C-alpha angles and dihedrals in degrees: 000000000000121000088221107039119180092232137009134197129227119195142172130195116253120210091276093050093252115146111245120181149094143282110234140179111275095247089066087078088079091054101046096091090054093060094252094151124066136186130185110266087229091070088081088061104054120120126246091273090056095253124139117256105253096222099028114156087216090069104035098037101038101031088243091292123189125252130208123249114223123186116250092211091246095106163134091048122176118232102218096188091066124085091218128069098248113148122203125229110200108217142189119225112231136178088234133348090275102030119077123225108235095213096055108112095215092050088052091057092045090054091051091051090050086066090062090045090058087061090049091251136126128203125228116201142175136184135216110207125199120196137167127226109220143173109241098172095104136062089265128044110259139192115271119264119247106248091218098057105008091234120133113263105249106186144031117263105201110204089339112159090196089060089053089049089062091056096036095121091056095043094047090052089048092055090046092049092048089052091051091050093047093245113145101227112183130169123012120196136179105243139207097272128080107271090356124146136177126211124187126210123215122258113266142143107317100242092050089047091056090046092052092045091054091047094043092057089057091048093053092049094046096045092048090055090050087057094050096257137098124236121205136186093197108146090234116014094171125032098227098035138080120287130231120254137182112213117198122207120193141172133182125229139181128223092268092058096256120146108240091204094058102129095200087093126056089238093051092048090050092051092047090049091048093048090051094046095046092049091053094044092056099042101091092047092044095051089105091061092047094043107026102160142059091251091051093079094058085068096050096075120133112256096016098107093263114107114242099161118088099229142105137224144170112270090339116142095190090065122087091229118039129190102209123217116272141099122297091249089067098035115156140164127237116208108201106179107088121096123226088249094074139107106255093210094054093041092053091043094055094041095049094037090054092048091050090047090056091046095048093045093045092234120182120216127222121256115292115257124241124205127009114352091205091064095053134083100248132148113269140227117251103289100219144015097262092050091047090054091050094047093048091052094051102037112110093206091058087052089053094048102041130048116248094247093053091049093048092049093048093049093050091047094051094045090052091047091052090056091047095048093044086063093054124077107252089232087064099046089099090071089064097040104037097090100017107049 
C-alpha cells in the first residue's frame, strides 16, 4: 500500500451493514480528521436496494442535513482484491465532529461497550463467519464450479481437505489479503453446504472484532470475484441446502486480566448467570437483528442446524446459546443465532447489551438443556419477518439497548423492504441479497 495513493475511499456502515461512502483524491487523507468529508445523515437509513426510506425522519425532520465523517482509527486499510492502490478509511457518521449520530450502527456498539467500561471491564469477542461460493452468471443462482474441472459442485464436503484443495488458490489469497488488512483470520473449514466454508477470526477487543468482521465480509466478496466466483452471506442461498450463520463468542475481563465470568467465585457465577439470562430474555425481541431479511427466515427452520429455540446448554450446538468446553478461567459464551446476512455492529450491540442487561438486573437463567433442542418445548424466536419487526418494536430490552432514532430508522427500513420484497418473485430474491446481505 503506497504512502501517497492517487485516490482513497471512505465508508460507513448503513443499518444493513452495506458500505456507503465516497472515492476521493489521495490528499484528502490529511483532511479526514478535520471533518472535511460529509454525507447526508439519511444515507444510514436506505433500504437494502439502496433506495431512500420514504418516510425517514432523517429527511423530513432534519431537512436531509449532512453529517460529518470521522475516522474510526481503523484505517487506512488496503483492498487487496482491487488492481489499483486505493486504501479504505472506515468512518463513523456524526452530527458534528464532537456530536455522535444516534443512528450510526458503530456508534450504537460503542455506547453498549461504554456500559462495560463503567464497570471497569472490557469485552473480548470473535466471530465465525459462514459463506457460500456460488455461480451467479445465469438467470438462477447456481452452485459454484470446481476450479480444477469447471464442473458445478454437486455435494457438501463436510470438513473435507480435498474440497479445500480445489479452492486453494482462493483461500490462500483470502488469508494473504486478511493479513494485509490486519484481520486475524484463523481456521477455515469446509462446511455442510454446497460450496460453503467457515472462517473464524481471533478473539480481540469487541469493537475491533466488529470492524474486522465488517471488513472481512468485503474481502471475501471481493476476492471471490477476483477468482471468477461470487461469495454470498445470504442466510439461505439454496432452498434445500445449509444456511449461513455468524456465531459470536464473547468474554468479559477486568483491568487485572481476570475473567468476570469465572464461576469459581459467587460473583463470577452471578455474572455468568446474568449474561446467560439476559441473552435469552432478549432473543425474541432481537430476532430482527439476527434475521434482518426476507431470506433470513428460510434458515430459521427447526432441525436445519440453525437454532430456533431460546435455550442454552453446555457444549450443545443445537442450543441458541452455548457454553463451550474450557476451564472457568477462560469461560466464554457462544451466541449462535445470527445469520451471515447481518450487520456485525448491530449483532454485537444487541448480544452484548442483552448480556449486560442480565448482569445489571441480576437475572437468573432457566436450567440448561441436554440433548436435542429441537425436540424440547422451549420458547421460540420470532417465526417470520413481520412478527420480528413487531417484537423488536415492542421489546423493552431493545429500547434499553438502542437509541430511539436508530430503532425508528430500522423499523421504517424493514417495513419498506417487506413491501419491496413482496413485489419480487421469491426465486429472484437472490438478485437483491447476493452482494448486500
